[in-house]
PABA-745438 format. One record per residue: residue in one letter; chain; x, y, z of N, C-alpha, C, O in turn. Coordinates in Angstrom, 2 decimals, padded with zeros to 5 digits, m for minus. Layout:
N
<atom dovo="A" drenke="A" n_xx="X" n_yy="Y" n_zz="Z" ca_xx="X" ca_yy="Y" ca_zz="Z" c_xx="X" c_yy="Y" c_zz="Z" o_xx="X" o_yy="Y" o_zz="Z"/>
...
//
This chain:
88
<atom dovo="M" drenke="A" n_xx="m030.44" n_yy="m020.74" n_zz="005.13" ca_xx="m030.94" ca_yy="m020.53" ca_zz="003.78" c_xx="m029.81" c_yy="m020.82" c_zz="002.79" o_xx="m028.70" o_yy="m020.31" o_zz="002.94"/>
<atom dovo="V" drenke="A" n_xx="m030.11" n_yy="m021.63" n_zz="001.80" ca_xx="m029.14" ca_yy="m021.91" ca_zz="000.75" c_xx="m029.47" c_yy="m021.01" c_zz="m000.43" o_xx="m030.59" o_yy="m021.03" o_zz="m000.95"/>
<atom dovo="V" drenke="A" n_xx="m028.51" n_yy="m020.24" n_zz="m000.85" ca_xx="m028.68" ca_yy="m019.36" ca_zz="m002.00" c_xx="m028.25" c_yy="m020.13" c_zz="m003.23" o_xx="m027.23" o_yy="m020.82" o_zz="m003.21"/>
<atom dovo="A" drenke="A" n_xx="m029.03" n_yy="m020.04" n_zz="m004.29" ca_xx="m028.79" ca_yy="m020.84" ca_zz="m005.49" c_xx="m027.37" c_yy="m020.72" c_zz="m006.02" o_xx="m026.82" o_yy="m021.68" o_zz="m006.56"/>
<atom dovo="F" drenke="A" n_xx="m026.76" n_yy="m019.55" n_zz="m005.89" ca_xx="m025.43" ca_yy="m019.36" ca_zz="m006.46" c_xx="m024.31" c_yy="m019.76" c_zz="m005.51" o_xx="m023.13" o_yy="m019.68" o_zz="m005.88"/>
<atom dovo="D" drenke="A" n_xx="m024.65" n_yy="m020.18" n_zz="m004.28" ca_xx="m023.61" ca_yy="m020.63" ca_zz="m003.36" c_xx="m023.03" c_yy="m021.95" c_zz="m003.85" o_xx="m023.77" o_yy="m022.90" o_zz="m004.12"/>
<atom dovo="R" drenke="A" n_xx="m021.73" n_yy="m021.99" n_zz="m003.94" ca_xx="m021.06" ca_yy="m023.24" ca_zz="m004.32" c_xx="m020.95" c_yy="m024.12" c_zz="m003.08" o_xx="m020.70" o_yy="m023.63" o_zz="m001.97"/>
<atom dovo="L" drenke="A" n_xx="m021.12" n_yy="m025.40" n_zz="m003.28" ca_xx="m020.94" ca_yy="m026.34" ca_zz="m002.18" c_xx="m019.49" c_yy="m026.79" c_zz="m002.13" o_xx="m018.80" o_yy="m026.84" o_zz="m003.15"/>
<atom dovo="A" drenke="A" n_xx="m019.03" n_yy="m027.10" n_zz="m000.94" ca_xx="m017.69" ca_yy="m027.65" ca_zz="m000.78" c_xx="m017.69" c_yy="m029.09" c_zz="m001.27" o_xx="m018.74" o_yy="m029.73" o_zz="m001.33"/>
<atom dovo="V" drenke="A" n_xx="m016.54" n_yy="m029.59" n_zz="m001.62" ca_xx="m016.41" ca_yy="m030.98" ca_zz="m002.05" c_xx="m016.90" c_yy="m031.88" c_zz="m000.93" o_xx="m016.41" o_yy="m031.80" o_zz="000.20"/>
<atom dovo="G" drenke="A" n_xx="m017.85" n_yy="m032.76" n_zz="m001.24" ca_xx="m018.39" ca_yy="m033.69" ca_zz="m000.26" c_xx="m019.57" c_yy="m033.16" c_zz="000.53" o_xx="m020.19" o_yy="m033.92" o_zz="001.28"/>
<atom dovo="E" drenke="A" n_xx="m019.89" n_yy="m031.90" n_zz="000.39" ca_xx="m021.00" ca_yy="m031.30" ca_zz="001.13" c_xx="m022.32" c_yy="m031.75" c_zz="000.52" o_xx="m022.54" o_yy="m031.60" o_zz="m000.68"/>
<atom dovo="D" drenke="A" n_xx="m023.20" n_yy="m032.31" n_zz="001.34" ca_xx="m024.50" ca_yy="m032.81" ca_zz="000.88" c_xx="m025.61" c_yy="m032.20" c_zz="001.73" o_xx="m025.87" o_yy="m032.68" o_zz="002.84"/>
<atom dovo="P" drenke="A" n_xx="m026.26" n_yy="m031.14" n_zz="001.24" ca_xx="m027.30" ca_yy="m030.47" ca_zz="002.02" c_xx="m028.49" c_yy="m031.38" c_zz="002.37" o_xx="m029.25" o_yy="m031.06" o_zz="003.28"/>
<atom dovo="S" drenke="A" n_xx="m028.64" n_yy="m032.49" n_zz="001.67" ca_xx="m029.78" ca_yy="m033.37" ca_zz="001.95" c_xx="m029.43" c_yy="m034.49" c_zz="002.93" o_xx="m030.21" o_yy="m035.43" o_zz="003.11"/>
<atom dovo="T" drenke="A" n_xx="m028.26" n_yy="m034.41" n_zz="003.56" ca_xx="m027.85" ca_yy="m035.46" ca_zz="004.49" c_xx="m028.86" c_yy="m035.63" c_zz="005.61" o_xx="m029.50" o_yy="m034.67" o_zz="006.03"/>
<atom dovo="T" drenke="A" n_xx="m028.99" n_yy="m036.84" n_zz="006.09" ca_xx="m029.84" ca_yy="m037.12" ca_zz="007.25" c_xx="m028.98" c_yy="m037.48" c_zz="008.46" o_xx="m029.49" o_yy="m037.97" o_zz="009.47"/>
<atom dovo="S" drenke="A" n_xx="m027.69" n_yy="m037.24" n_zz="008.35" ca_xx="m026.74" ca_yy="m037.56" ca_zz="009.42" c_xx="m026.45" c_yy="m036.32" c_zz="010.27" o_xx="m025.91" o_yy="m035.33" o_zz="009.78"/>
<atom dovo="A" drenke="A" n_xx="m026.83" n_yy="m036.39" n_zz="011.54" ca_xx="m026.53" ca_yy="m035.27" ca_zz="012.44" c_xx="m025.02" c_yy="m035.05" c_zz="012.57" o_xx="m024.59" o_yy="m033.89" o_zz="012.57"/>
<atom dovo="P" drenke="A" n_xx="m024.20" n_yy="m036.10" n_zz="012.69" ca_xx="m022.75" ca_yy="m035.85" ca_zz="012.77" c_xx="m022.20" c_yy="m035.14" c_zz="011.52" o_xx="m021.33" o_yy="m034.29" o_zz="011.63"/>
<atom dovo="A" drenke="A" n_xx="m022.71" n_yy="m035.50" n_zz="010.35" ca_xx="m022.25" ca_yy="m034.83" ca_zz="009.13" c_xx="m022.68" c_yy="m033.36" c_zz="009.14" o_xx="m021.90" o_yy="m032.48" o_zz="008.77"/>
<atom dovo="A" drenke="A" n_xx="m023.91" n_yy="m033.10" n_zz="009.56" ca_xx="m024.39" ca_yy="m031.72" ca_zz="009.63" c_xx="m023.56" c_yy="m030.92" c_zz="010.63" o_xx="m023.23" o_yy="m029.77" o_zz="010.38"/>
<atom dovo="R" drenke="A" n_xx="m023.21" n_yy="m031.54" n_zz="011.78" ca_xx="m022.39" ca_yy="m030.87" ca_zz="012.79" c_xx="m021.01" c_yy="m030.55" c_zz="012.22" o_xx="m020.46" o_yy="m029.48" o_zz="012.46"/>
<atom dovo="Q" drenke="A" n_xx="m020.45" n_yy="m031.50" n_zz="011.46" ca_xx="m019.14" ca_yy="m031.27" ca_zz="010.85" c_xx="m019.19" c_yy="m030.07" c_zz="009.90" o_xx="m018.30" o_yy="m029.22" o_zz="009.93"/>
<atom dovo="W" drenke="A" n_xx="m020.23" n_yy="m030.00" n_zz="009.07" ca_xx="m020.32" ca_yy="m028.89" ca_zz="008.12" c_xx="m020.61" c_yy="m027.57" c_zz="008.83" o_xx="m020.12" o_yy="m026.53" o_zz="008.40"/>
<atom dovo="A" drenke="A" n_xx="m021.40" n_yy="m027.61" n_zz="009.89" ca_xx="m021.65" ca_yy="m026.39" ca_zz="010.67" c_xx="m020.34" c_yy="m025.86" c_zz="011.25" o_xx="m020.08" o_yy="m024.66" o_zz="011.20"/>
<atom dovo="Q" drenke="A" n_xx="m019.53" n_yy="m026.76" n_zz="011.79" ca_xx="m018.23" ca_yy="m026.36" ca_zz="012.36" c_xx="m017.30" c_yy="m025.82" c_zz="011.27" o_xx="m016.61" o_yy="m024.82" o_zz="011.46"/>
<atom dovo="Y" drenke="A" n_xx="m017.30" n_yy="m026.49" n_zz="010.14" ca_xx="m016.47" ca_yy="m026.08" ca_zz="009.00" c_xx="m016.81" c_yy="m024.65" c_zz="008.58" o_xx="m015.92" o_yy="m023.81" o_zz="008.44"/>
<atom dovo="Y" drenke="A" n_xx="m018.11" n_yy="m024.37" n_zz="008.39" ca_xx="m018.50" ca_yy="m023.04" ca_zz="007.95" c_xx="m018.40" c_yy="m022.01" c_zz="009.06" o_xx="m018.21" o_yy="m020.82" o_zz="008.78"/>
<atom dovo="H" drenke="A" n_xx="m018.53" n_yy="m022.43" n_zz="010.31" ca_xx="m018.34" ca_yy="m021.49" ca_zz="011.41" c_xx="m016.91" c_yy="m020.96" c_zz="011.39" o_xx="m016.67" o_yy="m019.76" o_zz="011.58"/>
<atom dovo="Q" drenke="A" n_xx="m015.95" n_yy="m021.86" n_zz="011.17" ca_xx="m014.56" ca_yy="m021.43" ca_zz="011.10" c_xx="m014.32" c_yy="m020.50" c_zz="009.92" o_xx="m013.60" o_yy="m019.51" o_zz="010.04"/>
<atom dovo="L" drenke="A" n_xx="m014.92" n_yy="m020.82" n_zz="008.79" ca_xx="m014.74" ca_yy="m019.96" ca_zz="007.62" c_xx="m015.45" c_yy="m018.63" c_zz="007.79" o_xx="m014.94" o_yy="m017.59" o_zz="007.36"/>
<atom dovo="A" drenke="A" n_xx="m016.62" n_yy="m018.65" n_zz="008.43" ca_xx="m017.36" ca_yy="m017.40" ca_zz="008.64" c_xx="m016.61" c_yy="m016.46" c_zz="009.58" o_xx="m016.72" o_yy="m015.24" o_zz="009.46"/>
<atom dovo="S" drenke="A" n_xx="m015.84" n_yy="m017.02" n_zz="010.50" ca_xx="m015.07" ca_yy="m016.18" ca_zz="011.41" c_xx="m013.96" c_yy="m015.43" c_zz="010.67" o_xx="m013.35" o_yy="m014.50" o_zz="011.20"/>
<atom dovo="F" drenke="A" n_xx="m013.73" n_yy="m015.85" n_zz="009.45" ca_xx="m012.78" ca_yy="m015.17" ca_zz="008.57" c_xx="m013.16" c_yy="m013.70" c_zz="008.42" o_xx="m012.29" o_yy="m012.86" o_zz="008.20"/>
<atom dovo="D" drenke="A" n_xx="m014.44" n_yy="m013.39" n_zz="008.54" ca_xx="m014.93" ca_yy="m012.02" ca_zz="008.40" c_xx="m014.23" c_yy="m011.07" c_zz="009.36" o_xx="m013.87" o_yy="m009.96" o_zz="008.98"/>
<atom dovo="A" drenke="A" n_xx="m014.05" n_yy="m011.51" n_zz="010.60" ca_xx="m013.37" ca_yy="m010.66" ca_zz="011.58" c_xx="m011.93" c_yy="m010.40" c_zz="011.16" o_xx="m011.41" o_yy="m009.30" o_zz="011.34"/>
<atom dovo="M" drenke="A" n_xx="m011.30" n_yy="m011.42" n_zz="010.62" ca_xx="m009.92" ca_yy="m011.26" ca_zz="010.18" c_xx="m009.84" c_yy="m010.28" c_zz="009.01" o_xx="m008.92" o_yy="m009.46" o_zz="008.95"/>
<atom dovo="V" drenke="A" n_xx="m010.79" n_yy="m010.35" n_zz="008.10" ca_xx="m010.82" ca_yy="m009.43" ca_zz="006.96" c_xx="m010.93" c_yy="m007.99" c_zz="007.47" o_xx="m010.24" o_yy="m007.10" o_zz="006.99"/>
<atom dovo="G" drenke="A" n_xx="m011.80" n_yy="m007.78" n_zz="008.43" ca_xx="m011.95" ca_yy="m006.45" ca_zz="009.01" c_xx="m010.67" c_yy="m005.96" c_zz="009.65" o_xx="m010.32" o_yy="m004.78" o_zz="009.55"/>
<atom dovo="S" drenke="A" n_xx="m009.97" n_yy="m006.85" n_zz="010.32" ca_xx="m008.70" ca_yy="m006.48" ca_zz="010.95" c_xx="m007.66" c_yy="m006.09" c_zz="009.92" o_xx="m006.96" o_yy="m005.09" o_zz="010.09"/>
<atom dovo="V" drenke="A" n_xx="m007.57" n_yy="m006.87" n_zz="008.85" ca_xx="m006.60" ca_yy="m006.55" ca_zz="007.78" c_xx="m006.91" c_yy="m005.19" c_zz="007.18" o_xx="m006.02" o_yy="m004.38" o_zz="006.96"/>
<atom dovo="K" drenke="A" n_xx="m008.19" n_yy="m004.97" n_zz="006.93" ca_xx="m008.59" ca_yy="m003.68" ca_zz="006.35" c_xx="m008.21" c_yy="m002.53" c_zz="007.28" o_xx="m007.67" o_yy="m001.52" o_zz="006.84"/>
<atom dovo="S" drenke="A" n_xx="m008.49" n_yy="m002.70" n_zz="008.55" ca_xx="m008.18" ca_yy="m001.65" ca_zz="009.53" c_xx="m006.68" c_yy="m001.39" c_zz="009.61" o_xx="m006.24" o_yy="m000.24" o_zz="009.63"/>
<atom dovo="I" drenke="A" n_xx="m005.91" n_yy="m002.45" n_zz="009.65" ca_xx="m004.45" ca_yy="m002.30" ca_zz="009.74" c_xx="m003.90" c_yy="m001.59" c_zz="008.51" o_xx="m003.07" o_yy="m000.69" o_zz="008.64"/>
<atom dovo="T" drenke="A" n_xx="m004.34" n_yy="m002.00" n_zz="007.34" ca_xx="m003.77" ca_yy="m001.44" ca_zz="006.12" c_xx="m004.23" c_yy="m000.01" c_zz="005.87" o_xx="m003.57" o_yy="000.73" o_zz="005.14"/>
<atom dovo="E" drenke="A" n_xx="m005.35" n_yy="000.39" n_zz="006.46" ca_xx="m005.78" ca_yy="001.79" ca_zz="006.29" c_xx="m004.80" c_yy="002.74" c_zz="006.96" o_xx="m004.73" o_yy="003.92" o_zz="006.60"/>
<atom dovo="H" drenke="A" n_xx="m004.06" n_yy="002.24" n_zz="007.93" ca_xx="m003.13" ca_yy="003.10" ca_zz="008.67" c_xx="m001.69" c_yy="002.99" c_zz="008.18" o_xx="m000.78" o_yy="003.55" o_zz="008.79"/>
<atom dovo="T" drenke="A" n_xx="m001.50" n_yy="002.28" n_zz="007.10" ca_xx="m000.15" ca_yy="002.16" ca_zz="006.56" c_xx="000.11" c_yy="003.30" c_zz="005.58" o_xx="m000.81" o_yy="003.84" o_zz="004.97"/>
<atom dovo="S" drenke="A" n_xx="001.35" n_yy="003.64" n_zz="005.45" ca_xx="001.70" ca_yy="004.72" ca_zz="004.52" c_xx="001.98" c_yy="004.17" c_zz="003.12" o_xx="002.22" o_yy="004.94" o_zz="002.19"/>
<atom dovo="D" drenke="A" n_xx="001.96" n_yy="002.87" n_zz="002.98" ca_xx="002.26" ca_yy="002.25" ca_zz="001.70" c_xx="001.00" c_yy="002.22" c_zz="000.82" o_xx="000.11" o_yy="001.40" o_zz="001.05"/>
<atom dovo="E" drenke="A" n_xx="000.94" n_yy="003.08" n_zz="m000.15" ca_xx="m000.22" ca_yy="003.18" ca_zz="m001.02" c_xx="m000.46" c_yy="001.90" c_zz="m001.80" o_xx="m001.61" o_yy="001.52" o_zz="m002.04"/>
<atom dovo="R" drenke="A" n_xx="000.60" n_yy="001.21" n_zz="m002.21" ca_xx="000.44" ca_yy="m000.05" ca_zz="m002.95" c_xx="m000.25" c_yy="m001.10" c_zz="m002.09" o_xx="m001.09" o_yy="m001.85" o_zz="m002.59"/>
<atom dovo="C" drenke="A" n_xx="000.09" n_yy="m001.15" n_zz="m000.82" ca_xx="m000.54" ca_yy="m002.10" ca_zz="000.10" c_xx="m002.02" c_yy="m001.78" c_zz="000.27" o_xx="m002.87" o_yy="m002.68" o_zz="000.20"/>
<atom dovo="R" drenke="A" n_xx="m002.33" n_yy="m000.51" n_zz="000.49" ca_xx="m003.74" ca_yy="m000.11" ca_zz="000.64" c_xx="m004.54" c_yy="m000.42" c_zz="m000.62" o_xx="m005.67" o_yy="m000.89" o_zz="m000.52"/>
<atom dovo="E" drenke="A" n_xx="m003.97" n_yy="m000.18" n_zz="m001.78" ca_xx="m004.66" ca_yy="m000.44" ca_zz="m003.04" c_xx="m004.89" c_yy="m001.94" c_zz="m003.24" o_xx="m005.95" o_yy="m002.34" o_zz="m003.71"/>
<atom dovo="A" drenke="A" n_xx="m003.92" n_yy="m002.74" n_zz="m002.89" ca_xx="m004.08" ca_yy="m004.20" ca_zz="m003.02" c_xx="m005.23" c_yy="m004.69" c_zz="m002.14" o_xx="m006.03" o_yy="m005.52" o_zz="m002.57"/>
<atom dovo="V" drenke="A" n_xx="m005.31" n_yy="m004.17" n_zz="m000.93" ca_xx="m006.40" ca_yy="m004.57" ca_zz="m000.03" c_xx="m007.73" c_yy="m004.07" c_zz="m000.58" o_xx="m008.71" o_yy="m004.81" o_zz="m000.56"/>
<atom dovo="R" drenke="A" n_xx="m007.78" n_yy="m002.84" n_zz="m001.07" ca_xx="m009.03" ca_yy="m002.31" ca_zz="m001.64" c_xx="m009.52" c_yy="m003.18" c_zz="m002.80" o_xx="m010.72" o_yy="m003.42" o_zz="m002.94"/>
<atom dovo="Q" drenke="A" n_xx="m008.60" n_yy="m003.65" n_zz="m003.61" ca_xx="m008.99" ca_yy="m004.49" ca_zz="m004.75" c_xx="m009.44" c_yy="m005.87" c_zz="m004.31" o_xx="m010.34" o_yy="m006.45" o_zz="m004.92"/>
<atom dovo="A" drenke="A" n_xx="m008.84" n_yy="m006.41" n_zz="m003.26" ca_xx="m009.18" ca_yy="m007.76" ca_zz="m002.79" c_xx="m010.44" c_yy="m007.79" c_zz="m001.93" o_xx="m011.08" o_yy="m008.84" o_zz="m001.83"/>
<atom dovo="M" drenke="A" n_xx="m010.79" n_yy="m006.68" n_zz="m001.31" ca_xx="m011.89" ca_yy="m006.67" ca_zz="m000.35" c_xx="m013.22" c_yy="m007.17" c_zz="m000.90" o_xx="m013.87" o_yy="m007.97" o_zz="m000.22"/>
<atom dovo="P" drenke="A" n_xx="m013.67" n_yy="m006.75" n_zz="m002.07" ca_xx="m014.98" ca_yy="m007.23" ca_zz="m002.52" c_xx="m015.07" c_yy="m008.76" c_zz="m002.58" o_xx="m016.08" o_yy="m009.35" o_zz="m002.18"/>
<atom dovo="S" drenke="A" n_xx="m014.03" n_yy="m009.39" n_zz="m003.07" ca_xx="m014.02" ca_yy="m010.85" ca_zz="m003.14" c_xx="m013.98" c_yy="m011.48" c_zz="m001.75" o_xx="m014.68" o_yy="m012.46" o_zz="m001.49"/>
<atom dovo="L" drenke="A" n_xx="m013.16" n_yy="m010.93" n_zz="m000.87" ca_xx="m013.07" ca_yy="m011.45" ca_zz="000.48" c_xx="m014.38" c_yy="m011.30" c_zz="001.23" o_xx="m014.80" o_yy="m012.21" o_zz="001.94"/>
<atom dovo="V" drenke="A" n_xx="m015.03" n_yy="m010.16" n_zz="001.07" ca_xx="m016.32" ca_yy="m009.93" ca_zz="001.73" c_xx="m017.38" c_yy="m010.88" c_zz="001.18" o_xx="m018.17" o_yy="m011.43" o_zz="001.94"/>
<atom dovo="A" drenke="A" n_xx="m017.40" n_yy="m011.07" n_zz="m000.12" ca_xx="m018.37" ca_yy="m011.99" ca_zz="m000.74" c_xx="m018.17" c_yy="m013.41" c_zz="m000.22" o_xx="m019.14" o_yy="m014.10" o_zz="000.10"/>
<atom dovo="D" drenke="A" n_xx="m016.92" n_yy="m013.85" n_zz="m000.14" ca_xx="m016.64" ca_yy="m015.18" ca_zz="000.40" c_xx="m017.10" c_yy="m015.28" c_zz="001.84" o_xx="m017.73" o_yy="m016.27" o_zz="002.23"/>
<atom dovo="S" drenke="A" n_xx="m016.80" n_yy="m014.27" n_zz="002.62" ca_xx="m017.18" ca_yy="m014.28" ca_zz="004.03" c_xx="m018.70" c_yy="m014.37" c_zz="004.18" o_xx="m019.20" o_yy="m015.11" o_zz="005.03"/>
<atom dovo="E" drenke="A" n_xx="m019.43" n_yy="m013.62" n_zz="003.37" ca_xx="m020.90" ca_yy="m013.66" ca_zz="003.43" c_xx="m021.42" c_yy="m015.03" c_zz="003.02" o_xx="m022.37" o_yy="m015.53" o_zz="003.63"/>
<atom dovo="R" drenke="A" n_xx="m020.82" n_yy="m015.63" n_zz="002.02" ca_xx="m021.23" ca_yy="m016.97" ca_zz="001.57" c_xx="m020.97" c_yy="m017.99" c_zz="002.67" o_xx="m021.82" o_yy="m018.84" o_zz="002.93"/>
<atom dovo="F" drenke="A" n_xx="m019.82" n_yy="m017.90" n_zz="003.32" ca_xx="m019.52" ca_yy="m018.83" ca_zz="004.41" c_xx="m020.54" c_yy="m018.66" c_zz="005.54" o_xx="m020.96" o_yy="m019.64" o_zz="006.15"/>
<atom dovo="G" drenke="A" n_xx="m020.92" n_yy="m017.43" n_zz="005.82" ca_xx="m021.92" ca_yy="m017.18" ca_zz="006.86" c_xx="m023.27" c_yy="m017.80" c_zz="006.50" o_xx="m023.93" o_yy="m018.38" o_zz="007.36"/>
<atom dovo="R" drenke="A" n_xx="m023.67" n_yy="m017.68" n_zz="005.25" ca_xx="m024.94" ca_yy="m018.29" ca_zz="004.81" c_xx="m024.88" c_yy="m019.81" c_zz="004.94" o_xx="m025.84" o_yy="m020.44" o_zz="005.39"/>
<atom dovo="R" drenke="A" n_xx="m023.75" n_yy="m020.38" n_zz="004.54" ca_xx="m023.62" ca_yy="m021.84" ca_zz="004.61" c_xx="m023.62" c_yy="m022.29" c_zz="006.08" o_xx="m024.20" o_yy="m023.33" o_zz="006.40"/>
<atom dovo="F" drenke="A" n_xx="m022.99" n_yy="m021.54" n_zz="006.96" ca_xx="m023.00" ca_yy="m021.86" ca_zz="008.39" c_xx="m024.44" c_yy="m021.83" c_zz="008.91" o_xx="m024.87" o_yy="m022.75" o_zz="009.60"/>
<atom dovo="D" drenke="A" n_xx="m025.18" n_yy="m020.78" n_zz="008.58" ca_xx="m026.58" ca_yy="m020.68" ca_zz="009.01" c_xx="m027.39" c_yy="m021.88" c_zz="008.52" o_xx="m028.20" o_yy="m022.43" o_zz="009.26"/>
<atom dovo="F" drenke="A" n_xx="m027.17" n_yy="m022.27" n_zz="007.26" ca_xx="m027.88" ca_yy="m023.42" ca_zz="006.71" c_xx="m027.58" c_yy="m024.67" c_zz="007.53" o_xx="m028.50" o_yy="m025.40" o_zz="007.91"/>
<atom dovo="W" drenke="A" n_xx="m026.30" n_yy="m024.94" n_zz="007.79" ca_xx="m025.92" ca_yy="m026.16" ca_zz="008.48" c_xx="m026.35" c_yy="m026.15" c_zz="009.95" o_xx="m026.66" o_yy="m027.21" o_zz="010.50"/>
<atom dovo="E" drenke="A" n_xx="m026.37" n_yy="m025.02" n_zz="010.58" ca_xx="m026.89" ca_yy="m024.95" ca_zz="011.94" c_xx="m028.38" c_yy="m025.30" c_zz="011.96" o_xx="m028.83" o_yy="m026.04" o_zz="012.83"/>
<atom dovo="A" drenke="A" n_xx="m029.14" n_yy="m024.77" n_zz="011.00" ca_xx="m030.57" ca_yy="m025.09" ca_zz="010.90" c_xx="m030.77" c_yy="m026.56" c_zz="010.57" o_xx="m031.66" o_yy="m027.21" o_zz="011.13"/>
<atom dovo="R" drenke="A" n_xx="m029.96" n_yy="m027.09" n_zz="009.66" ca_xx="m030.06" ca_yy="m028.51" ca_zz="009.29" c_xx="m029.74" c_yy="m029.40" c_zz="010.49" o_xx="m030.40" o_yy="m030.41" o_zz="010.71"/>
<atom dovo="L" drenke="A" n_xx="m028.73" n_yy="m029.04" n_zz="011.24" ca_xx="m028.38" ca_yy="m029.80" ca_zz="012.43" c_xx="m029.53" c_yy="m029.78" c_zz="013.44" o_xx="m029.84" o_yy="m030.81" o_zz="014.04"/>
<atom dovo="A" drenke="A" n_xx="m030.16" n_yy="m028.63" n_zz="013.61" ca_xx="m031.29" ca_yy="m028.54" ca_zz="014.52" c_xx="m032.43" c_yy="m029.45" c_zz="014.06" o_xx="m033.08" o_yy="m030.10" o_zz="014.88"/>
<atom dovo="Q" drenke="A" n_xx="m032.69" n_yy="m029.50" n_zz="012.76" ca_xx="m033.73" ca_yy="m030.38" ca_zz="012.22" c_xx="m033.40" c_yy="m031.85" c_zz="012.51" o_xx="m034.28" o_yy="m032.63" o_zz="012.89"/>
<atom dovo="L" drenke="A" n_xx="m032.15" n_yy="m032.22" n_zz="012.34" ca_xx="m031.75" ca_yy="m033.61" ca_zz="012.49" c_xx="m031.62" c_yy="m034.04" c_zz="013.94" o_xx="m031.64" o_yy="m035.23" o_zz="014.24"/>
<atom dovo="S" drenke="A" n_xx="m031.47" n_yy="m033.09" n_zz="014.82" ca_xx="m031.28" ca_yy="m033.39" ca_zz="016.25" c_xx="m032.59" c_yy="m033.50" c_zz="017.02" o_xx="m032.59" o_yy="m033.76" o_zz="018.22"/>
<atom dovo="V" drenke="A" n_xx="m033.69" n_yy="m033.30" n_zz="016.34" ca_xx="m035.01" ca_yy="m033.33" ca_zz="017.00" c_xx="m035.38" c_yy="m034.73" c_zz="017.41" o_xx="m036.45" o_yy="m034.94" o_zz="017.98"/>
//
């Protein structure tokens, strides 16, 4: 599903009829979507630090990081579905 407010990457064309291009974009967004696990790890690590400034910096950055991660996941889902359509 493409959400209207999702920004496309430079060169990304959701209307492509090329299976290799769709596969490339699916792989691209799969790598970015895996960023979510890394964000969770950073959050977990910093929760156990005694440095309040570090914890506060992570708390402030988290909403943006989570939003990006969710957007990457949506774009990955879109490209996987598009690849399936083109591979028929």
